C-alpha positions in Angstrom: 76.7 77.8 -93.2 74.5 76.8 -96.1 72.5 79.2 -98.2 69.5 79.1 -100.5 69.6 80.4 -104.0 66.5 81.1 -105.9 67.2 81.8 -109.6 64.7 82.6 -112.3 66.0 81.8 -115.8 64.4 83.6 -118.7 64.8 82.7 -122.4 64.3 79.6 -124.5 64.7 77.2 -121.6 61.7 74.9 -121.6 61.6 71.7 -123.7 65.3 71.8 -124.4 66.8 69.7 -121.6 67.6 72.7 -119.5 66.2 71.3 -116.2 68.0 68.0 -116.7 71.3 69.9 -117.4 70.8 72.0 -114.3 70.1 69.0 -112.2 73.3 67.3 -113.4 75.4 70.5 -112.6 73.8 70.8 -109.1 74.4 67.1 -108.3 78.1 67.5 -109.4 78.3 70.4 -106.9 76.6 68.4 -104.1 73.6 70.8 -104.0 70.0 69.9 -103.1 66.9 71.6 -104.6 64.8 71.6 -107.8 64.4 73.0 -111.3 60.8 73.8 -112.3 59.1 75.0 -115.4 57.0 78.1 -114.7 53.8 79.0 -116.6 55.4 82.2 -117.9 58.1 80.3 -119.7 60.9 80.7 -117.2 62.6 77.9 -115.2 62.9 78.4 -111.5 66.0 76.9 -109.8 66.1 76.4 -106.1 69.4 75.2 -104.7 70.8 74.8 -101.1 74.3 74.2 -100.0 77.6 76.1 -99.4 77.5 79.6 -100.8 80.5 79.0 -103.0 78.9 75.9 -104.6 75.6 77.8 -105.2 77.6 80.6 -106.8 79.2 78.1 -109.1 75.8 76.8 -110.2 74.6 80.4 -110.8 77.8 81.0 -112.9 76.9 77.8 -114.9 73.4 79.0 -115.5 74.9 82.2 -117.0 77.7 80.5 -118.8 76.2 80.3 -122.3 76.9 76.5 -122.2 73.3 75.5 -121.2 70.8 73.8 -123.5 68.5 76.3 -125.2 69.2 80.0 -124.9 69.4 82.0 -121.6 68.4 85.7 -121.9 68.7 86.6 -118.2 69.0 85.1 -114.7 67.5 86.8 -111.7 68.7 85.7 -108.3 67.7 85.9 -104.7 69.7 84.7 -101.7 68.5 83.6 -98.3 69.4 81.3 -95.4 69.0 77.6 -96.1 65.8 76.1 -94.8 67.2 72.6 -94.7 63.9 71.1 -96.0 65.2 69.8 -99.3 66.6 66.4 -100.3 68.1 65.4 -103.6 67.7 67.6 -106.7 64.5 67.1 -108.7 63.0 68.3 -112.0 59.5 69.5 -111.7 
């Protein structure tokens, strides 16, 4: 059963290629969703797919190998809604 991961990434993550990098990792994992800049400086990542693959994406966001500098990543899990296609940068 698929899940939905909502992650909020805080730090120096806007204007540094972070959303593009996140999209590339998500597509490698076969996930659908989006990475969006928020007005408060965070990036919001929404991903749906198998829980194990979403956990791998979350681990990547926290890996220290991202563009910019991640200070913290908040997460929320829920059932997949199935309303997403592809993985887009917003």
